[in-house]
C-alpha positions as a Markdown table, in Angstrom:
| # | Residue | x | y | z |
|---|---|---|---|---|
| 1 | Met | 0.0 | -0.3 | -0.1 |
| 2 | Arg | 2.8 | 2.2 | 0.9 |
| 3 | Phe | 3.9 | 1.8 | -2.9 |
| 4 | Glu | 0.9 | 2.9 | -4.2 |
| 5 | Ile | 0.7 | 5.7 | -2.3 |
| 6 | Ser | 4.1 | 6.8 | -3.5 |
| 7 | Lys | 2.7 | 6.4 | -7.1 |
| 8 | Val | -0.2 | 8.6 | -6.4 |
| 9 | Leu | 2.1 | 11.3 | -4.8 |
| 10 | Asp | 4.5 | 11.1 | -7.7 |
| 11 | Ala | 1.4 | 11.2 | -9.8 |
| 12 | Ile | 0.5 | 14.6 | -8.3 |
| 13 | Glu | 4.0 | 15.9 | -8.2 |
| 14 | Gly | 3.9 | 16.2 | -12.2 |
| 15 | Arg | 0.7 | 18.4 | -11.2 |
| 16 | Val | 2.6 | 21.2 | -9.3 |
| 17 | Ser | 4.4 | 23.8 | -10.9 |
| 18 | Thr | 5.3 | 27.6 | -10.8 |
| 19 | Asp | 5.6 | 28.0 | -14.7 |
| 20 | Pro | 3.4 | 31.2 | -15.2 |
| 21 | Ser | 2.3 | 29.8 | -18.8 |
| 22 | Leu | 1.0 | 26.4 | -17.9 |
| 23 | Thr | -0.6 | 26.6 | -14.6 |
| 24 | Arg | -4.4 | 26.5 | -14.5 |
| 25 | Ala | -5.3 | 27.8 | -10.6 |
| 26 | Val | -3.4 | 29.2 | -7.7 |
| 27 | Leu | -3.8 | 27.4 | -3.9 |
| 28 | Asp | -2.5 | 27.2 | -0.5 |
| 29 | Leu | -1.0 | 23.7 | 0.1 |
| 30 | Ala | -1.3 | 24.2 | 4.1 |
| 31 | Glu | -5.2 | 24.6 | 3.7 |
| 32 | Val | -6.0 | 22.2 | 1.3 |
| 33 | Ile | -3.8 | 19.5 | 2.9 |
| 34 | Arg | -6.5 | 19.9 | 5.8 |
| 35 | Tyr | -9.8 | 19.5 | 4.0 |
| 36 | Gln | -10.7 | 16.7 | 6.7 |
| 37 | Asp | -14.4 | 16.8 | 5.4 |
| 38 | Ile | -13.6 | 16.0 | 1.9 |
| 39 | Asp | -12.6 | 12.0 | 2.9 |
| 40 | Gly | -13.1 | 12.0 | 6.0 |
| 41 | Gly | -9.4 | 11.1 | 6.9 |
| 42 | Arg | -6.4 | 12.1 | 9.2 |
| 43 | Pro | -6.2 | 15.7 | 10.1 |
| 44 | Ala | -3.7 | 16.6 | 7.3 |
| 45 | Ser | -3.1 | 14.4 | 4.1 |
| 46 | Leu | -1.2 | 15.2 | 0.8 |
| 47 | Leu | -3.3 | 13.4 | -1.3 |
| 48 | Arg | -6.1 | 15.8 | -0.8 |
| 49 | Leu | -4.3 | 18.1 | -3.3 |
| 50 | Gly | -4.9 | 15.2 | -5.8 |
| 51 | Met | -8.1 | 14.9 | -5.4 |
| 52 | Val | -8.3 | 18.8 | -5.7 |
| 53 | Ile | -6.8 | 18.5 | -8.9 |
| 54 | Asp | -8.7 | 16.3 | -10.3 |
| 55 | Ala | -12.0 | 18.0 | -9.6 |
| 56 | Leu | -9.9 | 21.0 | -11.2 |
| 57 | Ala | -9.3 | 18.7 | -14.4 |
| 58 | Arg | -13.0 | 17.6 | -14.3 |
| 59 | His | -14.5 | 21.1 | -14.3 |
| 60 | Leu | -11.9 | 22.3 | -17.0 |
| 61 | Glu | -12.5 | 19.2 | -19.2 |
| 62 | Glu | -9.1 | 19.0 | -19.4 |
| 63 | Asp | -5.9 | 16.6 | -18.8 |
| 64 | Ser | -2.6 | 17.1 | -17.0 |
| 65 | Val | -3.8 | 20.6 | -15.3 |
| 66 | Pro | -1.2 | 21.9 | -13.2 |
| 67 | Val | -1.8 | 24.1 | -10.4 |
| 68 | Tyr | 0.3 | 26.8 | -8.7 |
| 69 | Ala | 1.1 | 26.2 | -5.1 |
| 70 | Val | 2.0 | 28.3 | -2.0 |
| 71 | Val | 3.3 | 26.5 | 1.0 |
| 72 | His | 3.9 | 28.0 | 4.5 |
| 73 | Arg | 6.9 | 26.8 | 5.7 |
| 74 | Gly | 5.4 | 25.0 | 8.7 |
| 75 | Val | 4.3 | 22.6 | 6.4 |
| 76 | Leu | 7.7 | 21.2 | 6.0 |
| 77 | Ser | 7.8 | 19.9 | 9.7 |
| 78 | Asp | 3.8 | 19.5 | 10.4 |
| 79 | Ala | 3.7 | 16.3 | 12.5 |
| 80 | Asp | 0.3 | 15.4 | 11.1 |
| 81 | Leu | 1.6 | 14.4 | 7.3 |
| 82 | Thr | 3.5 | 11.5 | 7.2 |
| 83 | Ser | 7.4 | 11.6 | 7.0 |
| 84 | Asn | 7.3 | 10.7 | 3.3 |
| 85 | Glu | 4.7 | 13.5 | 2.5 |
| 86 | Arg | 7.0 | 15.7 | 4.3 |
| 87 | Met | 9.8 | 14.7 | 2.4 |
| 88 | Val | 8.1 | 15.1 | -0.8 |
| 89 | Val | 7.0 | 18.2 | -0.3 |
| 90 | Arg | 10.6 | 19.3 | 0.8 |
| 91 | Arg | 11.7 | 17.9 | -2.8 |
| 92 | Trp | 9.0 | 20.4 | -4.3 |
| 93 | Ala | 10.0 | 22.9 | -2.7 |
| 94 | Asp | 13.9 | 22.2 | -3.4 |
| 95 | Asp | 13.0 | 21.9 | -7.2 |
| 96 | Gly | 11.1 | 24.9 | -7.6 |
| 97 | Leu | 7.8 | 23.2 | -7.7 |
| 98 | Val | 6.2 | 25.2 | -4.9 |
| 99 | Glu | 7.0 | 28.3 | -3.3 |
| 100 | Val | 7.7 | 28.0 | 0.2 |
| 101 | Leu | 7.1 | 31.0 | 2.2 |
| 102 | Asp | 7.6 | 32.1 | 6.1 |
| 103 | Asn | 4.3 | 34.3 | 5.6 |
| 104 | Pro | 2.6 | 33.5 | 2.7 |
| 105 | Gly | -0.3 | 35.6 | 3.5 |
| 106 | Gly | -1.0 | 37.5 | -0.1 |
| 107 | Arg | 1.5 | 35.7 | -2.2 |
| 108 | Met | -1.8 | 33.6 | -3.3 |
| 109 | Leu | -4.2 | 36.5 | -4.4 |
| 110 | Glu | -0.6 | 38.5 | -5.7 |
| 111 | Val | 0.1 | 35.2 | -7.8 |
| 112 | Ala | -3.3 | 35.2 | -8.9 |
| 113 | Asp | -3.6 | 38.8 | -10.0 |
| 114 | Leu | 0.0 | 38.8 | -11.9 |
| 115 | Leu | -0.8 | 35.5 | -13.6 |
| 116 | Gly | -4.8 | 36.3 | -14.0 |
| 117 | Leu | -5.3 | 32.6 | -12.4 |
| 118 | Pro | -8.4 | 31.6 | -10.3 |
| 119 | Val | -8.0 | 30.9 | -6.5 |
| 120 | Leu | -9.4 | 27.9 | -5.1 |
| 121 | Ser | -9.7 | 28.4 | -1.4 |
| 122 | Arg | -12.3 | 28.4 | 1.6 |
| 123 | Ser | -10.3 | 31.8 | 2.9 |
| 124 | Arg | -12.5 | 35.2 | 3.0 |
| 125 | Phe | -9.3 | 37.4 | 2.3 |
| 126 | Asp | -11.3 | 40.2 | 4.2 |
| 127 | Gly | -8.2 | 42.2 | 5.1 |
| 128 | Leu | -7.0 | 42.0 | 1.5 |
| 129 | Arg | -10.0 | 42.7 | -0.8 |
| 130 | Gly | -9.1 | 46.2 | -0.8 |
| 131 | Arg | -5.8 | 45.6 | -2.9 |
| 132 | Tyr | -7.2 | 42.9 | -5.3 |
| 133 | Pro | -11.0 | 44.1 | -5.6 |
| 134 | Trp | -11.6 | 41.4 | -8.0 |
| 135 | Val | -12.0 | 39.1 | -5.2 |
| 136 | Thr | -15.2 | 40.7 | -4.9 |
| 137 | Asp | -16.0 | 42.0 | -8.1 |
| 138 | Gln | -15.0 | 39.2 | -10.2 |
| 139 | Pro | -17.5 | 36.2 | -9.9 |
| 140 | Gly | -16.2 | 32.8 | -9.8 |
| 141 | Arg | -12.5 | 34.3 | -9.7 |
| 142 | Val | -12.5 | 32.8 | -6.2 |
| 143 | Val | -14.3 | 28.9 | -5.3 |
| 144 | Ala | -14.2 | 27.3 | -2.2 |
| 145 | Pro | -13.4 | 23.4 | -2.9 |
| 146 | Val | -16.1 | 21.5 | -1.2 |
| 147 | Pro | -17.3 | 17.4 | -0.5 |
| 148 | Ala | -19.6 | 16.0 | -3.3 |
| 149 | Gln | -20.7 | 12.1 | -3.8 |
| 150 | Ser | -18.0 | 11.8 | -6.8 |
| 151 | Gly | -15.1 | 13.7 | -5.1 |
| 152 | Pro | -14.4 | 17.4 | -4.4 |
| 153 | Thr | -16.3 | 20.0 | -6.7 |
| 154 | Phe | -16.0 | 24.0 | -6.4 |
| 155 | Val | -18.7 | 26.5 | -5.4 |
| 156 | Ala | -18.8 | 30.0 | -5.5 |
| 157 | His | -17.5 | 31.4 | -2.6 |
| 158 | Ile | -16.6 | 35.6 | -3.0 |
| 159 | Gly | -18.7 | 37.5 | -5.2 |
| 160 | Gly | -21.0 | 35.0 | -6.3 |
| 161 | Gly | -21.0 | 33.3 | -9.8 |
| 162 | Asp | -21.7 | 29.7 | -10.2 |
| 163 | Thr | -18.6 | 28.8 | -12.4 |
| 164 | Leu | -14.6 | 29.0 | -12.0 |
| 165 | Ser | -13.2 | 31.9 | -14.0 |
| 166 | Ala | -10.0 | 33.2 | -15.0 |
| 167 | Gly | -9.0 | 36.6 | -15.3 |
| 168 | Glu | -6.5 | 38.8 | -17.2 |
| 169 | Arg | -3.0 | 39.1 | -16.3 |
| 170 | Ser | -2.4 | 42.5 | -14.3 |
| 171 | Pro | -0.1 | 45.6 | -16.3 |
| 172 | Ala | 2.2 | 44.7 | -13.5 |
| 173 | Gly | 2.0 | 41.1 | -14.5 |
| 174 | Ser | 2.8 | 41.4 | -17.8 |
| 175 | Lys | 6.0 | 43.8 | -17.5 |
| 176 | Leu | 7.2 | 41.4 | -14.6 |
| 177 | Leu | 6.8 | 38.3 | -17.2 |
| 178 | Ala | 8.4 | 40.3 | -19.7 |
| 179 | Arg | 11.6 | 40.2 | -18.2 |
| 180 | His | 14.5 | 37.7 | -17.0 |
| 181 | Trp | 15.2 | 37.7 | -13.1 |
| 182 | Arg | 17.8 | 36.8 | -11.0 |
| 183 | Cys | 18.2 | 36.1 | -7.0 |
| 184 | Thr | 21.4 | 37.0 | -5.6 |
| 185 | Glu | 20.8 | 34.4 | -2.9 |
| 186 | Ser | 22.6 | 31.1 | -4.8 |
| 187 | Pro | 21.1 | 28.6 | -5.1 |
| 188 | Cys | 17.4 | 29.7 | -5.6 |
| 189 | Ala | 15.5 | 27.3 | -7.2 |
| 190 | Leu | 12.9 | 29.9 | -8.3 |
| 191 | Phe | 15.2 | 32.8 | -9.9 |
| 192 | Gly | 18.6 | 31.1 | -10.2 |
| 193 | Gln | 20.5 | 27.9 | -10.9 |
| 194 | Gly | 18.1 | 25.0 | -10.5 |
| 195 | Gly | 18.2 | 22.9 | -7.0 |
| 196 | Gly | 17.1 | 24.9 | -3.7 |
| 197 | Gly | 20.3 | 23.7 | -1.6 |
| 198 | Gly | 17.9 | 21.9 | 0.7 |
| 199 | Ala | 17.5 | 18.3 | 1.7 |
| 200 | Phe | 17.6 | 17.4 | -2.0 |
| 201 | Ala | 20.1 | 19.6 | -3.2 |
| 202 | Asp | 21.9 | 16.6 | -4.4 |
| 203 | Leu | 19.2 | 15.0 | -6.7 |
| 204 | Ala | 18.1 | 18.7 | -7.9 |
| 205 | Ala | 18.7 | 19.8 | -11.2 |
| 206 | Val | 21.9 | 21.6 | -11.6 |
| 207 | Ser | 21.6 | 23.8 | -14.7 |
| 208 | Asp | 19.8 | 27.1 | -14.6 |
| 209 | Arg | 15.9 | 27.3 | -14.8 |
| 210 | Ser | 14.9 | 28.6 | -18.2 |
| 211 | Pro | 13.7 | 32.1 | -18.0 |
| 212 | Val | 10.4 | 31.1 | -20.1 |
| 213 | Thr | 9.3 | 29.1 | -16.4 |
| 214 | Gln | 10.1 | 31.5 | -14.1 |
| 215 | Pro | 7.3 | 32.5 | -11.7 |
| 216 | Pro | 6.5 | 35.9 | -11.4 |
| 217 | Pro | 8.4 | 37.8 | -9.0 |
| 218 | Ser | 6.7 | 39.6 | -5.8 |
| 219 | Leu | 6.3 | 43.1 | -5.5 |
| 220 | Arg | 7.3 | 44.9 | -2.4 |
| 221 | Gly | 7.1 | 48.4 | -2.3 |
| 222 | Gly | 7.0 | 48.4 | -6.2 |
| 223 | Val | 10.3 | 46.5 | -6.4 |
| 224 | Pro | 11.0 | 43.1 | -7.8 |
| 225 | Thr | 11.6 | 40.4 | -5.2 |
| 226 | Cys | 12.5 | 36.9 | -4.4 |
| 227 | Pro | 9.2 | 35.6 | -2.6 |
| 228 | Arg | 11.5 | 32.8 | -1.3 |
| 229 | His | 14.6 | 34.9 | -0.2 |
| 230 | Gly | 13.2 | 38.5 | 0.3 |
| 231 | Val | 15.9 | 40.0 | -1.6 |
| 232 | Arg | 15.6 | 42.3 | -4.4 |
| 233 | Leu | 16.1 | 40.6 | -8.0 |
| 234 | Gly | 18.4 | 41.8 | -10.8 |
| 235 | Asp | 17.0 | 42.2 | -13.9 |
| 236 | Ala | 18.9 | 39.7 | -16.6 |
| 237 | Gly | 17.0 | 40.8 | -19.7 |
| 238 | Pro | 13.9 | 40.2 | -21.5 |
| 239 | Arg | 12.4 | 36.9 | -21.4 |
| 240 | Pro | 12.4 | 34.9 | -24.4 |
| 241 | Arg | 9.3 | 35.1 | -27.1 |
| 242 | Ser | 7.1 | 31.9 | -25.8 |
| 243 | Ala | 3.8 | 30.6 | -27.0 |
| 244 | Val | 1.4 | 28.3 | -25.2 |
| 245 | Leu | 0.2 | 25.5 | -27.3 |
| 246 | Ala | -2.3 | 22.2 | -26.7 |
| 247 | Ile | -3.1 | 19.0 | -27.7 |
| 248 | Arg | -6.7 | 17.7 | -28.2 |
| 249 | Ile | -7.5 | 14.3 | -28.6 |
| 250 | Gly | -11.4 | 13.3 | -28.7 |
| 251 | Gly | -13.1 | 16.4 | -27.2 |
| 252 | Leu | -10.6 | 16.4 | -24.3 |
| 253 | Ile | -7.2 | 19.1 | -23.9 |
| 254 | Arg | -4.7 | 16.1 | -23.0 |
| 255 | Arg | -1.7 | 18.4 | -22.3 |
| 256 | Arg | -0.4 | 21.9 | -23.0 |
| 257 | Phe | 3.0 | 22.9 | -23.2 |
| 258 | Val | 5.2 | 26.1 | -24.3 |
| 259 | Leu | 6.9 | 26.8 | -27.8 |
| 260 | Thr | 9.9 | 29.4 | -27.3 |
| 261 | Glu | 12.2 | 30.5 | -30.7 |
| 262 | Ser | 15.2 | 28.7 | -29.0 |
| 263 | Glu | 13.8 | 25.0 | -29.7 |
| 264 | Ser | 11.6 | 23.3 | -31.6 |
| 265 | Val | 8.7 | 20.9 | -30.4 |
| 266 | Leu | 8.3 | 17.2 | -32.0 |
| 267 | Val | 4.4 | 15.9 | -31.8 |
| 268 | Gly | 3.8 | 12.4 | -32.5 |
| 269 | Arg | 3.1 | 8.8 | -31.7 |
| 270 | Ala | 6.4 | 8.5 | -29.7 |
| 271 | Pro | 9.0 | 11.0 | -30.8 |
| 272 | Asp | 12.7 | 10.2 | -30.0 |
| 273 | Ala | 13.9 | 13.9 | -29.2 |
| 274 | Asp | 13.8 | 15.4 | -25.8 |
| 275 | Gly | 10.9 | 17.6 | -25.2 |
| 276 | Gly | 9.0 | 15.9 | -27.8 |
| 277 | Ile | 5.1 | 15.4 | -27.2 |
| 278 | Thr | 4.4 | 11.8 | -27.2 |
| 279 | Val | 0.5 | 11.3 | -27.8 |
| 280 | Gly | 0.4 | 7.5 | -28.4 |
| 281 | Gln | -1.1 | 7.1 | -25.0 |
| 282 | Trp | -4.6 | 8.5 | -26.1 |
| 283 | Leu | -5.0 | 7.1 | -29.8 |
| 284 | Asn | -7.4 | 4.2 | -30.8 |
| 285 | Asp | -5.4 | 1.5 | -33.0 |
| 286 | Glu | -6.5 | 3.4 | -36.0 |
| 287 | Ala | -5.1 | 6.3 | -35.2 |
| 288 | Arg | -1.7 | 5.1 | -33.6 |
| 289 | Arg | -1.1 | 3.3 | -37.1 |
| 290 | Trp | -1.6 | 6.7 | -38.8 |
| 291 | Ile | 0.4 | 9.0 | -36.8 |
| 292 | Ser | 4.1 | 8.8 | -37.3 |
| 293 | Arg | 6.4 | 8.8 | -34.2 |
| 294 | Ser | 7.4 | 12.1 | -34.8 |
| 295 | His | 4.4 | 13.7 | -37.0 |
| 296 | Val | 4.6 | 17.6 | -37.1 |
| 297 | Arg | 7.5 | 19.8 | -35.7 |
| 298 | Leu | 6.6 | 23.2 | -34.3 |
| 299 | Glu | 8.6 | 26.5 | -34.2 |
| 300 | Leu | 8.7 | 29.9 | -32.8 |
| 301 | Arg | 10.0 | 32.5 | -35.6 |
| 302 | Val | 9.8 | 35.7 | -35.1 |
| 303 | Gly | 6.6 | 35.5 | -33.0 |
| 304 | Glu | 5.0 | 33.1 | -35.5 |
| 305 | Ile | 4.0 | 29.6 | -35.0 |
| 306 | Val | 5.4 | 27.5 | -37.9 |
| 307 | Val | 4.2 | 23.7 | -38.4 |
| 308 | Thr | 6.0 | 21.8 | -40.5 |
| 309 | Asp | 4.9 | 17.9 | -41.5 |
| 310 | Val | 7.5 | 15.3 | -40.9 |
| 311 | Ser | 5.4 | 12.3 | -41.0 |
| 312 | Thr | 4.7 | 9.5 | -43.7 |
| 313 | Asn | 1.1 | 10.4 | -44.3 |
| 314 | Gly | 0.2 | 14.2 | -43.9 |
| 315 | Ser | -1.6 | 16.2 | -41.8 |
| 316 | Gly | -3.9 | 18.9 | -42.4 |
| 317 | Ile | -5.1 | 22.4 | -41.3 |
| 318 | Arg | -8.1 | 23.5 | -40.0 |
| 319 | Pro | -8.3 | 27.2 | -40.9 |
| 320 | Asn | -10.5 | 29.2 | -38.1 |
| 321 | Gly | -10.8 | 26.0 | -36.3 |
| 322 | Ser | -13.6 | 25.2 | -39.0 |
| 323 | Met | -14.3 | 21.3 | -38.9 |
| 324 | Val | -16.0 | 21.8 | -42.6 |
| 325 | Glu | -14.3 | 19.1 | -44.8 |
| 326 | Ser | -13.9 | 21.0 | -47.7 |
| 327 | Glu | -12.1 | 24.0 | -46.1 |
| 328 | Arg | -9.3 | 21.4 | -45.0 |
| 329 | Val | -6.2 | 22.5 | -46.0 |
| 330 | Ala | -4.1 | 19.5 | -46.7 |
| 331 | Leu | -0.5 | 19.6 | -45.5 |
| 332 | Ala | 2.1 | 17.0 | -47.2 |
| 333 | Pro | 5.0 | 15.5 | -45.8 |
| 334 | Gln | 8.1 | 18.5 | -45.4 |
| 335 | Gln | 5.7 | 21.0 | -45.9 |
| 336 | Ser | 5.5 | 23.8 | -43.7 |
| 337 | Arg | 3.3 | 26.4 | -43.1 |
| 338 | Val | 2.6 | 29.2 | -40.4 |
| 339 | Leu | -0.4 | 28.7 | -38.0 |
| 340 | Ala | -2.9 | 31.8 | -38.4 |
| 341 | Glu | -4.8 | 32.8 | -35.3 |
| 342 | Gly | -7.6 | 30.3 | -34.9 |
| 343 | Asp | -5.9 | 27.6 | -37.0 |
| 344 | Met | -5.4 | 24.1 | -35.7 |
| 345 | Val | -3.0 | 21.6 | -36.9 |
| 346 | Glu | -4.7 | 17.8 | -37.5 |
| 347 | Leu | -2.7 | 14.8 | -37.2 |
| 348 | Tyr | -5.7 | 12.5 | -37.8 |
| 349 | Pro | -9.4 | 13.3 | -37.3 |
| 350 | Gly | -10.0 | 14.5 | -33.7 |
| 351 | Val | -6.2 | 14.6 | -33.1 |
| 352 | Gln | -5.7 | 18.3 | -33.3 |
| 353 | Val | -2.9 | 20.9 | -32.0 |
| 354 | Gly | -3.6 | 24.6 | -31.5 |
| 355 | Arg | -3.5 | 27.5 | -29.5 |
| 356 | Pro | -5.8 | 26.3 | -26.2 |
| 357 | Glu | -8.1 | 29.2 | -26.3 |
| 358 | Glu | -9.1 | 28.5 | -29.6 |
| 359 | Leu | -9.3 | 25.1 | -29.7 |
| 360 | Pro | -13.2 | 23.6 | -29.6 |
| 361 | Ala | -14.4 | 22.4 | -26.0 |
| 362 | Gly | -16.9 | 19.8 | -24.9 |
| 363 | Ala | -15.2 | 16.6 | -24.1 |
| 364 | Pro | -17.2 | 13.5 | -24.2 |
| 365 | Tyr | -15.4 | 11.6 | -21.0 |
| 366 | Thr | -13.6 | 13.1 | -17.9 |
| 367 | Pro | -9.8 | 13.3 | -17.3 |
| 368 | Ala | -7.6 | 10.6 | -16.2 |
| 369 | Ser | -7.3 | 10.6 | -12.5 |
| 370 | Val | -4.0 | 11.5 | -10.3 |
| 371 | Met | -5.8 | 9.6 | -7.7 |
| 372 | Ala | -6.0 | 6.4 | -9.9 |
| 373 | Glu | -3.6 | 4.3 | -7.8 |
| 374 | Ala | -4.7 | 5.5 | -4.3 |
| 375 | Pro | -5.9 | 2.7 | -1.9 |
| 376 | Thr | -9.7 | 3.0 | -1.2 |
| 377 | Met | -8.6 | 3.4 | 2.2 |
| 378 | Ala | -5.7 | 5.2 | 2.3 |
| 379 | Met | -6.5 | 8.7 | 3.6 |
| 380 | Arg | -7.9 | 7.2 | 6.4 |
| 381 | Leu | -5.0 | 5.0 | 7.9 |
| 382 | Pro | -3.0 | 6.3 | 10.6 |
| 383 | His | 0.3 | 7.6 | 10.2 |
């Protein structure tokens, strides 16, 4: 059973991130682990994060949904968690997957404001609404995870509304995310060399973190500051251009990914290249036979997305997302085309790549669960 729980924690780890381009909601881990009413289990459990992530995926009708977690430093030594859970949170902190703070306070709302994310919380934020009026004024921007028969669901918490909604990045967020920042404390997992120098420093990444995946700095008195170390950040120049794309298969967005000008991305059944996007696990037999191991190559050139077919059977372009067959534009092997606004690349009927906000919605089935390996009674067991 311990092995099964470890597999669940590994699956959850793949859904926590501080990447501003990919995260879909922000939450306070110290709060979520104590939602005892959603499983009737022990006082604190890291598995509840997985349950909330699953609820978010169901709500968004999307697989592989990452969340941005801020974590009070006390969680690292919380005796209500198992020793393995505390070890896992420390590893996330050392790898820069979560923000660990002494006083998280308004950081959750600051991140939500800078990135335009919704907030998953039962807190009322009474002392912070003046600073972030959208908490009250934008219905659905703050929702509370609550128990339901099929797992947690979300209810309007502040400002009314009956659905989860995102906002726009604030002007400050857009300016901060246009720059590459450096922390003077070394090592810094958020704004410097990979690996946080903690208990798992020997296992952490040793290369510089990509500026594209850097989280937003904290603004203290208008000064960009490292939220972890509390020191002023240095401006290391403009952040590289990037674009977010998504894979949609059978009506469900299976994965989002980031495209930069420095590296192309291969999408196919099972690309050999590092950073390739594998879709074979989601295909039926016929689609698996049609789609090549590496089917299309996507590049960002001077701000434009260029798609090149590198397959055996060819692809197609759906201009403006049109599913009218006569409007489909064939893309022959080795042929390239600029992906205009609204266009989708179709590798096979029902298998499309495009900008996530332009892909059609409406999933015929629910996303895969990060809790699939969880023992039924895992969260009721004493530790």
